[in-house]
C-alpha positions as CSV (number, residue, x, y, z in Angstrom):
1,M,0.0,0.0,0.0
2,S,1.4,3.4,-1.0
3,K,2.8,6.1,1.3
4,L,-0.2,8.3,0.4
5,I,-2.8,5.8,1.6
6,E,-0.7,5.2,4.8
7,N,-0.8,8.9,5.4
8,L,-4.5,9.0,4.8
9,K,-4.9,6.1,7.3
10,L,-2.9,8.1,9.9
11,R,-5.1,11.2,9.4
12,A,-8.2,9.0,9.7
13,K,-7.0,7.5,13.0
14,K,-6.4,10.9,14.6
15,N,-10.0,11.9,14.1
16,K,-11.9,8.6,13.9
17,K,-15.1,8.6,11.8
18,T,-17.9,6.0,11.5
19,I,-18.2,4.5,8.0
20,V,-21.1,2.2,6.9
21,L,-20.3,-0.9,4.8
22,P,-23.7,-2.2,3.5
23,E,-22.4,-5.0,1.3
24,T,-22.1,-7.6,4.0
25,M,-22.8,-10.4,1.7
26,D,-19.3,-10.0,0.2
27,K,-16.4,-11.7,2.0
28,R,-13.9,-9.0,0.7
29,V,-15.9,-6.3,2.5
30,I,-16.0,-8.4,5.8
31,E,-12.3,-9.0,5.6
32,A,-11.6,-5.3,4.9
33,A,-13.8,-4.3,7.9
34,S,-11.8,-6.5,10.2
35,I,-8.5,-4.9,9.0
36,I,-10.0,-1.3,9.4
37,L,-11.1,-2.1,12.9
38,K,-7.8,-3.8,13.8
39,E,-5.8,-0.8,12.5
40,E,-8.3,1.7,14.1
41,I,-8.8,3.6,10.8
42,A,-12.5,4.1,11.4
43,D,-15.4,2.7,13.4
44,I,-17.5,0.4,11.2
45,I,-21.2,-0.2,10.9
46,L,-22.2,-3.4,9.0
47,V,-25.8,-3.6,7.7
48,G,-27.3,-7.1,7.6
49,K,-28.3,-10.1,9.7
50,E,-25.8,-10.9,12.4
51,E,-25.8,-14.6,11.8
52,D,-25.2,-14.1,8.1
53,I,-22.3,-11.7,8.7
54,N,-20.7,-13.9,11.3
55,S,-21.0,-16.9,8.9
56,I,-19.3,-15.1,6.0
57,G,-16.8,-13.5,8.4
58,Q,-15.6,-16.8,10.1
59,G,-12.0,-16.3,11.0
60,F,-12.2,-12.5,11.0
61,D,-12.4,-10.4,14.2
62,L,-15.6,-8.3,13.9
63,S,-16.0,-7.9,17.7
64,K,-15.6,-4.1,17.4
65,A,-18.0,-3.7,14.5
66,K,-21.6,-2.4,15.1
67,I,-23.9,-4.7,13.2
68,I,-27.4,-3.3,12.4
69,D,-30.1,-5.7,11.2
70,P,-32.7,-3.7,9.4
71,F,-35.4,-6.2,10.3
72,T,-34.8,-6.0,14.0
73,S,-33.1,-2.7,14.7
74,E,-35.1,0.0,16.6
75,L,-33.5,2.5,14.2
76,T,-35.5,1.2,11.2
77,M,-38.8,2.8,12.1
78,E,-37.0,6.2,12.6
79,L,-35.2,5.9,9.3
80,Q,-38.4,4.7,7.5
81,E,-40.3,7.8,8.7
82,K,-37.5,10.2,7.7
83,L,-37.0,8.5,4.3
84,Y,-40.8,8.7,3.7
85,Q,-40.7,12.4,4.6
86,L,-37.8,13.1,2.2
87,R,-39.3,11.3,-0.7
88,R,-43.1,11.5,-0.4
89,E,-43.3,14.3,-2.9
90,K,-41.8,11.9,-5.4
91,G,-44.6,9.5,-4.7
92,M,-42.9,7.3,-2.0
93,T,-45.2,5.6,0.5
94,E,-44.3,4.5,4.0
95,E,-44.4,0.9,2.7
96,D,-42.0,1.8,-0.1
97,A,-39.6,3.3,2.4
98,Y,-39.7,0.2,4.6
99,R,-39.2,-2.1,1.5
100,L,-36.2,-0.1,0.3
101,L,-34.5,-0.1,3.7
102,T,-34.9,-3.8,4.2
103,T,-34.1,-4.9,0.6
104,D,-31.5,-2.4,-0.5
105,Y,-29.0,-1.9,2.3
106,M,-27.4,1.1,0.5
107,Y,-30.6,3.1,1.3
108,Y,-30.2,2.1,4.9
109,A,-26.5,3.1,4.8
110,C,-27.3,6.5,3.3
111,M,-30.1,7.1,5.8
112,L,-27.7,6.3,8.7
113,V,-25.4,9.0,7.2
114,K,-28.3,11.4,6.7
115,M,-29.4,11.1,10.3
116,G,-25.9,11.5,11.8
117,Y,-25.4,7.9,12.9
118,A,-22.5,7.6,10.5
119,D,-20.1,10.0,8.7
120,G,-19.9,8.2,5.3
121,A,-20.5,5.0,3.3
122,V,-18.6,2.8,0.9
123,S,-20.3,0.4,-1.5
124,G,-19.9,-1.0,-5.0
125,A,-17.9,-4.2,-4.5
126,C,-20.8,-6.3,-5.8
127,H,-23.2,-3.5,-7.0
128,S,-23.2,-1.2,-9.9
129,T,-22.3,2.5,-9.7
130,S,-26.0,3.5,-10.2
131,N,-27.0,1.2,-7.3
132,T,-24.4,3.0,-5.1
133,L,-25.1,6.6,-6.2
134,R,-28.8,6.6,-6.7
135,P,-29.6,6.4,-2.9
136,A,-26.9,8.9,-2.1
137,L,-28.2,11.5,-4.6
138,Q,-31.8,11.0,-3.5
139,I,-31.1,11.2,0.2
140,L,-28.0,13.3,0.7
141,K,-28.1,15.6,-2.3
142,T,-25.2,17.8,-3.5
143,K,-23.0,20.0,-1.3
144,P,-24.1,23.6,-1.1
145,G,-22.6,25.6,-3.9
146,V,-21.7,22.5,-6.0
147,K,-23.5,22.1,-9.3
148,L,-22.9,18.4,-10.0
149,V,-21.5,15.2,-8.5
150,S,-18.5,13.8,-10.3
151,A,-16.1,10.9,-9.7
152,F,-12.3,10.6,-9.8
153,F,-9.6,8.0,-9.3
154,L,-6.6,8.6,-7.1
155,M,-3.7,7.0,-9.0
156,V,-0.4,6.1,-7.3
157,V,2.2,5.1,-10.0
158,P,5.3,3.4,-8.6
159,D,8.7,4.7,-9.5
160,C,7.2,7.7,-11.4
161,E,8.9,11.1,-11.7
162,Y,5.8,12.8,-13.0
163,G,2.8,14.4,-11.2
164,D,3.2,14.6,-7.5
165,H,5.9,12.0,-7.2
166,G,3.7,9.6,-9.1
167,T,0.4,10.6,-7.5
168,F,-2.3,11.9,-9.8
169,L,-6.0,12.6,-9.7
170,F,-7.9,11.5,-12.8
171,A,-11.4,13.0,-13.4
172,D,-14.1,12.4,-14.4
173,S,-13.3,8.7,-14.7
174,G,-16.5,7.2,-13.3
175,L,-19.7,9.1,-13.6
176,E,-20.2,12.1,-15.9
177,Q,-20.5,10.8,-19.5
178,N,-19.9,13.7,-21.8
179,P,-19.7,17.0,-19.8
180,D,-20.2,20.3,-21.5
181,P,-17.7,23.1,-20.8
182,D,-19.8,24.4,-17.8
183,K,-19.8,20.9,-16.2
184,L,-16.2,20.3,-17.1
185,S,-15.2,23.5,-15.3
186,Y,-16.9,22.4,-12.1
187,I,-15.4,18.9,-12.4
188,A,-11.9,20.6,-12.6
189,A,-12.6,22.8,-9.5
190,S,-14.0,19.9,-7.4
191,S,-11.0,17.8,-8.4
192,A,-8.5,20.5,-7.4
193,E,-10.2,20.7,-4.0
194,S,-10.2,16.9,-3.6
195,F,-6.5,16.6,-4.5
196,E,-5.6,19.3,-2.0
197,L,-7.7,17.7,0.7
198,L,-6.3,14.2,0.2
199,T,-2.7,14.8,-0.6
200,L,-2.2,18.1,1.3
201,H,-0.3,19.3,-1.8
202,E,-1.0,22.0,-4.3
203,P,-3.2,20.9,-7.2
204,I,-1.9,21.7,-10.7
205,V,-4.7,21.1,-13.1
206,A,-4.4,20.1,-16.8
207,M,-7.5,20.2,-19.0
208,L,-6.7,17.3,-21.4
209,S,-7.3,17.1,-25.1
210,H,-5.8,15.6,-28.3
211,S,-4.6,19.2,-29.0
212,T,-2.1,21.5,-27.3
213,K,-2.7,25.2,-27.5
214,G,-4.4,25.2,-30.9
215,S,-2.4,22.4,-32.6
216,A,-5.7,20.8,-33.7
217,K,-9.1,22.3,-34.7
218,H,-12.3,20.4,-33.7
219,A,-15.4,21.0,-31.6
220,D,-14.0,18.6,-29.0
221,V,-11.0,20.9,-28.6
222,D,-13.2,24.0,-28.4
223,K,-15.1,22.4,-25.5
224,V,-11.9,22.0,-23.5
225,V,-10.7,25.5,-24.4
226,E,-14.0,27.0,-23.2
227,A,-14.0,24.9,-20.0
228,T,-10.5,26.1,-19.2
229,R,-11.6,29.7,-19.6
230,L,-14.5,29.1,-17.3
231,V,-12.3,27.5,-14.6
232,K,-9.8,30.3,-14.7
233,E,-12.6,32.9,-14.4
234,R,-14.6,31.1,-11.7
235,F,-11.7,29.7,-9.6
236,P,-8.7,32.0,-10.1
237,L,-6.9,30.6,-7.0
238,Y,-6.2,27.3,-8.8
239,K,-3.4,26.7,-11.3
240,V,-5.2,25.5,-14.4
241,D,-4.3,25.4,-18.0
242,G,-5.5,23.8,-21.3
243,E,-6.0,22.6,-23.7
244,L,-3.0,20.2,-23.3
245,Q,-2.1,16.8,-24.6
246,L,-1.2,14.3,-22.0
247,D,2.5,14.4,-22.7
248,A,2.6,18.2,-22.6
249,A,0.7,18.2,-19.3
250,I,3.1,15.9,-17.4
251,V,6.5,15.7,-19.2
252,P,8.6,18.9,-18.6
253,E,10.7,18.4,-21.9
254,V,7.5,18.1,-24.0
255,A,6.0,21.1,-22.2
256,Q,9.0,23.2,-23.0
257,S,8.4,22.5,-26.7
258,K,4.6,22.6,-26.9
259,A,3.5,25.0,-24.2
260,P,6.6,26.9,-23.0
261,S,4.7,29.8,-21.3
262,S,2.3,27.5,-19.3
263,E,2.7,27.3,-15.5
264,V,0.9,24.0,-15.6
265,A,2.4,22.2,-18.5
266,G,5.0,19.6,-17.5
267,R,3.9,19.7,-13.8
268,A,0.2,18.6,-13.8
269,N,-1.0,16.3,-11.0
270,V,-4.7,16.7,-11.6
271,L,-5.8,15.5,-15.1
272,I,-9.2,16.4,-16.3
273,F,-10.4,14.2,-19.2
274,P,-12.8,15.6,-21.8
275,D,-15.3,12.8,-21.4
276,L,-15.9,9.5,-19.5
277,D,-14.6,7.3,-22.3
278,A,-11.2,9.0,-22.1
279,G,-11.1,9.1,-18.3
280,N,-12.1,5.5,-17.8
281,I,-9.8,4.1,-20.5
282,G,-7.0,6.3,-19.2
283,Y,-7.1,5.2,-15.6
284,K,-7.4,1.5,-16.6
285,L,-4.4,1.8,-18.9
286,V,-2.2,3.3,-16.2
287,Q,-3.5,0.8,-13.6
288,R,-2.7,-2.2,-15.7
289,L,0.4,-1.2,-17.7
290,A,2.1,0.8,-15.0
291,H,0.9,-1.4,-12.1
292,A,-0.5,1.7,-10.4
293,E,-2.7,1.7,-7.4
294,A,-6.1,3.0,-8.4
295,Y,-8.5,4.2,-5.7
296,G,-12.0,4.9,-6.8
297,P,-14.3,5.9,-8.2
298,I,-14.3,8.4,-5.4
299,C,-17.2,10.8,-5.5
300,Q,-17.0,14.5,-5.0
301,G,-19.9,17.0,-4.7
302,I,-22.2,14.9,-2.4
303,A,-23.2,16.6,0.8
304,M,-21.7,13.7,2.8
305,P,-19.0,11.3,1.6
306,V,-20.3,8.2,-0.2
307,N,-17.9,6.3,-2.4
308,D,-18.1,3.7,-5.0
309,L,-15.9,0.7,-5.5
310,S,-14.9,-1.1,-8.6
311,R,-16.5,-4.6,-8.7
312,G,-13.0,-5.9,-9.4
313,C,-11.7,-4.4,-6.2
314,N,-9.6,-6.3,-3.7
315,V,-9.5,-6.0,0.1
316,S,-6.8,-3.4,0.2
317,D,-8.8,-1.3,-2.3
318,I,-11.7,-1.3,0.1
319,V,-9.5,-0.4,3.1
320,G,-8.0,2.5,1.0
321,A,-11.5,3.7,0.0
322,V,-12.6,3.7,3.6
323,A,-9.6,5.8,4.6
324,I,-10.3,8.2,1.8
325,T,-14.0,8.5,2.8
326,A,-13.0,9.1,6.5
327,V,-10.6,11.9,5.4
328,Q,-13.4,13.4,3.3
329,A,-15.6,13.4,6.3
330,I,-12.9,15.2,8.3
331,G,-12.7,17.7,5.5
332,N,-16.5,18.3,5.8
333,D,-16.1,18.9,9.5
334,N,-13.4,21.6,8.8
335,L,-15.7,23.3,6.3
336,K,-18.4,23.6,9.0
337,H,-16.1,25.4,11.5
């Protein structure tokens, strides 16, 4: 596990948060929970029937976990009433609310976060992104002042001289299909904020394209140029430039040739892709060919931290995602004060 994740775990330990893991039918999640509890990274709530969780978790120490069975917990009626109140204008009945809470544990997890019983949730090991994010968006909504929810991967590339000593943030690599310039500008700003929170280092943001500073003409290039203009206008405190090809964004020698006057080119650590195809392909290429650690998709813009996992995740990925979620929750606390 990378030094970055170890640092995030240390920060999480100092201000311990409570994270809900609703996918208790997955052995990887149970094993990750036992590690998180042993290392005291976070307090853990597991949603499900205690006998089922203990059966799957044979051999793992879950004695410090809080297990909530939606069918027997006294919290269920309180969460049901609140969920009904939140969604009744959308046609939800009290029966619908109870059915969701007892059949889709991600709804239960999000309601625990909404009601202050937990600080964040992590799901997605055996469910799709939409199954993870739909309850979060319906119940928790977006942060004040944030226009959209987007997703990023925190990439840690071994033995890499580029970026922040091999650490990058790739966005949007998991959620927003084909953002227009307006959305792309907000993705860039959210990503800069996320990078700063998680690494404690300065974000240097490259708006990526197949063109560098007018080397190609196309509507796709125009989109990135306009998005760059909007970010600089709306968020002048961040170092942002574009449009830049990937090599111009991260390789100093190429930057000198292609964008010599740019304060970002050759130094970028936050890479904003023009669409989801590019972002998703890009992170998987780096993960597989460079043997990089890829943490995500991590969500940004939700009022409380809820994060998705890749269904191909391993146990250490889940532990890393919980550490990231806990640090996001600490960041939320800091915003309130």
